[in-house]
C-alpha positions as CSV (number, residue, x, y, z in Angstrom):
1,M,-0.2,0.0,-0.2
2,T,1.4,3.1,-1.2
3,I,1.9,6.4,1.4
4,E,1.7,10.1,0.8
5,T,4.9,11.5,0.8
6,T,6.5,15.0,-0.2
7,A,9.4,16.2,-2.1
8,V,11.3,19.3,-2.7
9,I,12.5,19.4,-6.8
10,F,13.6,21.8,-9.5
11,D,10.6,22.2,-11.5
12,A,12.5,24.3,-13.8
13,R,15.8,26.1,-14.1
14,E,16.3,28.4,-11.3
15,S,12.9,27.5,-9.8
16,A,12.4,25.1,-6.7
17,A,8.9,23.5,-5.8
18,Y,7.4,21.6,-2.8
19,V,5.2,18.8,-4.2
20,Q,3.1,15.6,-3.1
21,E,3.8,12.2,-4.1
22,E,3.2,8.7,-3.3
23,L,5.6,6.1,-2.3
24,P,5.2,2.2,-2.6
25,P,6.1,-0.1,0.2
26,P,9.8,-1.3,0.3
27,G,10.8,-3.7,-1.8
28,P,12.7,-7.1,-1.0
29,G,16.0,-6.0,0.5
30,Q,15.1,-2.5,1.0
31,V,14.0,-0.1,3.7
32,T,11.9,2.8,4.0
33,V,13.2,5.9,5.7
34,G,11.5,9.0,7.3
35,A,13.4,12.0,6.9
36,I,14.5,14.5,10.0
37,L,16.7,16.8,8.2
38,T,18.3,16.5,4.9
39,Q,21.3,18.8,3.8
40,I,21.5,21.1,0.9
41,S,24.9,20.1,-0.9
42,T,25.3,23.9,-1.8
43,G,27.6,23.3,-4.5
44,T,26.3,20.4,-6.4
45,E,23.1,21.5,-6.1
46,M,23.2,25.1,-7.0
47,I,24.9,24.1,-10.2
48,C,21.9,21.7,-11.0
49,Y,19.7,24.7,-10.1
50,V,21.8,27.3,-12.4
51,G,21.6,24.3,-15.3
52,E,24.9,25.1,-16.9
53,A,27.4,22.8,-17.8
54,D,29.6,21.4,-20.5
55,E,28.5,19.0,-22.9
56,G,30.0,15.5,-22.5
57,T,30.6,15.5,-18.6
58,H,28.2,13.7,-16.1
59,W,27.0,17.3,-15.0
60,A,25.6,17.8,-18.7
61,S,22.9,14.8,-17.7
62,F,21.8,16.2,-14.8
63,M,20.4,19.3,-16.6
64,H,17.0,18.4,-17.0
65,Y,13.8,19.4,-15.5
66,P,11.7,18.9,-13.3
67,R,14.4,17.0,-11.2
68,K,14.8,15.8,-7.7
69,N,18.1,16.6,-6.0
70,G,20.5,16.1,-2.7
71,Y,22.0,13.0,-1.4
72,C,22.4,13.9,2.3
73,M,19.5,12.5,4.8
74,L,19.3,11.8,8.4
75,G,16.2,9.9,9.3
76,R,14.5,7.0,10.8
77,I,13.7,3.7,9.5
78,T,9.7,3.2,9.5
79,A,9.5,0.0,7.7
80,L,11.5,-2.9,6.5
81,G,11.1,-4.9,3.2
82,E,11.4,-8.7,3.1
83,G,14.7,-9.9,3.7
84,V,16.1,-7.3,5.9
85,E,17.5,-8.8,9.1
86,D,20.2,-6.8,10.4
87,L,18.2,-3.2,10.8
88,S,15.2,-2.1,13.0
89,I,12.2,0.1,12.6
90,G,13.3,3.4,14.5
91,T,16.9,3.1,14.0
92,R,18.4,6.6,13.0
93,V,20.4,6.3,9.8
94,C,21.9,8.4,7.3
95,A,21.1,7.6,3.7
96,T,22.1,9.1,0.2
97,S,18.8,10.1,-0.7
98,Q,17.1,13.0,-2.0
99,H,15.1,16.0,-0.3
100,V,12.1,13.7,0.6
101,S,10.0,13.1,3.5
102,H,10.2,9.2,3.1
103,C,12.4,6.9,0.7
104,N,13.1,3.3,0.1
105,V,16.5,2.5,-0.2
106,T,18.9,-0.5,0.2
107,P,21.2,-1.0,3.0
108,A,24.0,0.0,0.5
109,Q,23.0,3.4,0.6
110,L,22.9,3.8,4.3
111,W,26.3,5.4,4.7
112,A,25.4,5.1,8.4
113,P,23.1,2.2,9.3
114,A,22.9,3.2,12.9
115,V,23.6,6.7,14.1
116,P,25.0,6.6,17.8
117,D,22.7,7.9,20.3
118,E,25.3,10.5,21.5
119,I,25.7,12.2,18.2
120,A,23.5,15.1,17.7
121,D,21.0,15.0,14.5
122,D,22.6,18.5,13.9
123,D,26.1,16.8,13.4
124,A,25.1,13.4,12.1
125,V,23.2,15.2,8.8
126,W,26.8,16.2,7.9
127,A,27.8,12.4,7.6
128,I,27.7,12.0,3.9
129,L,29.5,15.2,3.1
130,G,32.0,14.0,5.9
131,V,32.4,10.6,3.6
132,I,32.9,12.8,0.4
133,T,35.8,15.3,2.1
134,Q,37.4,12.1,4.2
135,T,37.5,10.6,0.6
136,G,39.7,13.6,-0.6
137,V,42.0,13.9,2.1
138,R,42.5,10.4,1.9
139,M,43.6,11.0,-2.1
140,A,46.1,13.5,-0.8
141,E,48.2,10.5,0.9
142,H,49.5,12.9,3.6
143,V,52.3,12.5,5.6
144,M,53.7,13.7,9.2
145,G,54.7,17.2,9.2
146,D,52.5,18.4,5.9
147,R,51.2,21.6,5.6
148,A,47.8,22.1,3.7
149,V,46.3,25.2,2.2
150,V,42.2,24.7,1.7
151,I,40.7,27.1,-0.8
152,G,37.2,27.7,-0.6
153,L,35.4,27.3,2.9
154,G,32.1,26.3,2.2
155,P,30.9,23.2,3.9
156,L,33.0,20.9,2.2
157,G,35.9,23.2,2.8
158,Q,35.1,23.3,6.5
159,L,34.8,19.7,6.9
160,V,38.3,19.2,5.1
161,T,39.6,21.8,7.7
162,Q,38.4,20.1,10.6
163,Y,39.8,16.5,9.2
164,L,42.9,18.0,8.4
165,H,43.3,19.2,12.2
166,A,42.0,16.0,13.5
167,M,45.0,14.3,11.7
168,G,47.4,16.8,13.2
169,L,49.1,18.7,10.5
170,R,51.9,20.8,11.0
171,E,49.9,24.0,9.5
172,V,46.3,24.2,7.9
173,L,46.1,27.5,6.1
174,V,42.8,28.4,4.8
175,V,41.7,30.9,1.9
176,D,38.0,32.3,1.2
177,T,37.1,35.4,0.1
178,V,34.6,35.7,3.0
179,G,36.0,36.8,6.1
180,S,32.9,35.2,8.2
181,R,33.7,31.8,6.7
182,V,37.8,32.1,7.5
183,E,36.9,32.9,11.2
184,A,34.8,29.7,11.1
185,A,37.6,27.5,10.1
186,L,39.9,29.3,12.3
187,A,37.4,28.3,15.2
188,H,37.4,25.0,14.0
189,G,41.0,23.9,13.6
190,A,42.8,26.1,10.9
191,T,46.0,27.5,12.1
192,Q,46.2,30.7,10.0
193,G,43.6,32.3,7.6
194,F,43.7,34.6,4.8
195,A,40.6,36.6,3.9
196,G,40.9,37.2,0.1
197,S,41.3,35.9,-3.2
198,A,43.8,33.0,-3.7
199,A,45.4,35.2,-6.2
200,D,47.1,37.2,-3.4
201,A,47.5,34.5,-1.0
202,L,51.2,33.5,-2.2
203,A,52.7,35.6,0.2
204,F,50.7,34.7,3.0
205,V,51.5,31.0,2.2
206,E,55.2,31.2,1.9
207,E,55.2,33.0,5.4
208,F,53.9,30.3,7.3
209,T,55.9,27.5,5.1
210,E,59.3,28.9,5.7
211,G,59.1,29.8,1.7
212,E,58.4,26.3,0.5
213,R,54.7,26.4,0.1
214,A,52.3,23.8,1.0
215,D,52.5,19.8,0.6
216,V,49.2,19.9,-0.4
217,V,46.6,22.4,-1.7
218,Y,42.7,21.6,-1.6
219,E,40.8,23.5,-4.1
220,V,37.2,23.1,-3.1
221,T,35.5,26.1,-5.0
222,G,34.9,24.2,-8.4
223,H,35.0,27.6,-9.8
224,P,36.8,27.4,-13.3
225,A,39.2,30.6,-12.4
226,V,40.6,29.1,-9.4
227,L,42.7,26.3,-10.4
228,P,45.3,28.4,-11.6
229,L,45.4,30.5,-8.9
230,A,45.8,27.7,-6.5
231,L,48.6,25.7,-8.7
232,P,51.4,28.5,-7.6
233,L,50.6,27.6,-3.9
234,A,51.8,24.5,-4.0
235,R,55.5,23.4,-3.6
236,E,57.4,21.7,-6.0
237,H,56.3,18.2,-6.3
238,G,53.6,18.9,-4.1
239,T,49.7,18.1,-5.0
240,L,46.5,19.8,-6.0
241,L,43.6,18.0,-4.4
242,M,40.5,18.5,-6.7
243,L,37.6,18.4,-4.4
244,G,35.4,21.0,-6.3
245,D,34.0,19.5,-9.2
246,C,33.5,22.1,-11.9
247,P,30.7,21.7,-14.3
248,V,32.7,23.4,-17.4
249,P,35.9,22.2,-17.3
250,S,36.5,23.9,-20.6
251,R,37.2,26.9,-18.7
252,Q,40.0,25.7,-16.6
253,C,43.5,25.8,-17.7
254,L,46.9,24.9,-16.4
255,T,50.1,26.8,-15.4
256,Y,53.5,26.3,-15.8
257,D,53.6,24.7,-12.2
258,V,52.8,21.7,-13.6
259,V,55.4,20.7,-15.7
260,S,58.2,23.4,-14.5
261,R,57.6,22.7,-10.7
262,Q,56.1,19.4,-11.2
263,V,52.6,19.8,-9.3
264,R,50.6,16.7,-9.5
265,I,46.7,17.1,-9.9
266,V,44.4,14.7,-8.2
267,G,40.9,14.5,-8.6
268,S,38.6,13.1,-6.1
269,R,34.7,12.5,-6.3
270,S,32.4,11.0,-3.6
271,S,33.4,7.8,-1.8
272,W,35.5,6.4,-5.0
273,L,38.6,5.2,-3.4
274,P,41.6,3.3,-5.2
275,D,42.5,-0.2,-4.6
276,A,45.2,1.1,-1.7
277,H,42.2,2.6,-0.1
278,R,39.5,0.1,-1.0
279,R,38.8,-1.0,2.7
280,W,37.5,2.3,3.6
281,T,34.0,2.0,2.4
282,P,31.7,4.9,3.3
283,Q,30.3,3.2,6.1
284,R,33.8,2.9,7.8
285,Q,34.6,6.3,6.9
286,T,31.1,7.3,8.8
287,D,32.2,5.5,11.9
288,L,35.5,7.6,11.8
289,F,33.7,10.8,11.5
290,F,31.3,9.7,14.2
291,E,34.4,8.8,16.4
292,Y,35.9,12.4,15.8
293,L,32.7,13.7,16.8
294,R,32.7,11.9,20.0
295,R,36.1,13.1,21.0
296,G,35.2,16.7,20.1
297,E,37.7,16.6,17.6
298,M,35.2,17.5,15.2
299,R,32.1,19.7,15.4
300,L,29.7,20.9,12.7
301,A,26.5,21.5,14.7
302,D,27.3,25.0,14.9
303,L,28.2,25.4,11.3
304,I,24.5,25.2,10.4
305,T,23.5,28.8,9.6
306,H,20.1,28.4,8.0
307,R,17.2,25.7,8.6
308,F,13.9,26.0,6.5
309,R,11.0,24.0,6.3
310,P,10.6,22.2,3.0
311,K,7.9,24.2,2.0
312,Q,10.3,26.9,2.0
313,A,12.4,25.4,-0.9
314,A,11.7,28.5,-3.1
315,E,13.2,30.6,-0.4
316,A,16.1,28.7,0.2
317,Y,17.3,28.1,-2.9
318,E,17.0,32.0,-3.8
319,L,18.9,32.7,-0.9
320,L,21.8,30.5,-2.0
321,A,21.6,32.1,-5.4
322,Q,21.8,35.5,-4.4
323,N,23.9,35.5,-1.1
324,R,25.4,32.1,-0.8
325,E,28.3,33.7,1.0
326,E,26.3,34.4,4.1
327,T,25.5,30.3,4.5
328,L,27.4,27.6,5.4
329,G,25.0,24.4,6.7
330,V,21.7,24.7,5.1
331,V,19.3,22.0,6.1
332,F,15.5,21.1,5.6
333,D,13.6,20.3,8.9
334,W,11.0,17.5,8.0
335,Q,9.9,17.2,11.5
């Protein structure tokens, strides 16, 4: 028997709506999850909201409307499908699901199949983004004594900063044009901050790296203009880690740093890890994320700056389109 559900969709380019739907019972091997909170992935979702991408990219396949968006849900299991034995009704879970009141998912889509009781909702809802950023940090392959630069201090950049702090890097240098985001990062583990363009950050980076520049530079903006500004901040034989996924890569360009200074470029996306790191499944990465939260080595709840009811979807995305720099964590509260 179907149940009445609701969802946030993009009904057209630059237009969000709140709609009613019906959901069938969970199929074999599935569970139904009722949403508590869903987090807006402000980078990915605003790219889909604007609707501009190079042909041939994975982004191009997203540019159709109407479409559902989002992939960060904290909820509770409300029903079990046939054959599901290791999960229980009422358990809090984190699922890779869209902005919907209810969804049917498989256990593989539960990146946190049981959220620990001591983890608050406002921290737990960051778990999906926490896996995406942890994957990027693993791809950088840090060693003891590393110095890093994080460019772009939205939700992903804030998470990267906190992971690097928890790992004990020698320097965690952060760069953003928005001063309040720099201040937030400094309050959550960054060692030094620069409020301004990456184009003007070289002297800042050299000051705190003994002139050597950074072992790893994280480009977390996904803006095509930032790649050539980020490359010079890496040391010779250093790494530029691309965590921001640019929808128009045709507008990105390299600098002489790649050949002449042998800066390597590493891409990272979602939970796709190479064989050397394959044992770090999304579920294991989420367990570690929760452990950092339990120890107080990471904290995210205070980075939620905006909370909307799902019916306010149009207002939420309009805010992000017009004044995204005023936001960090943005959630829909389904309760």
